[in-house]
C-alpha angles and dihedrals in degrees: 000000000000109000092230093053089045090053093051093048091051094051098052096048124065114224117213122219102255128178116264112256138162143194109302098034123124109225140167115224112201102210126191117233127194117204112178105307092336126096128200140167119239121192117220112195122188146107122294110241099181152346119223134189130356140247121018094341095053119129139187132204118221120189129197136170115237120182089341093306122110118237123193123187125187114215125193111227092224098045111137087217098067105100094185147317122240119196109217102175133005108225129205116229134152099218136065093220116038101189088145086081090073094073095044126084135179119359095355089061094063121116122211113248121232116247118242 
């Protein structure tokens, strides 16, 4: 992206202070949902597959298994609907994008946890 366009995009969007996470980490994203005139916070817990972009246009993809079906959701980092992010586990992976997890199920889809 052109540096001037990037600068304008970053100046117009407020970027929240979020915890540092990477691919392989298990996180919970508390996402604000509006339904009519009501608002509620829905947690989405899963494994981070990748982080894309930088600055105000950066996104990250989270994958979880719900009733045996894989669900992926892409969240913009600068979204005003993100209430907060909680890091549950720090995973050990050797790649920055772990798309190979999509084909795996059960025990094969496990990620080693970092020792503390």
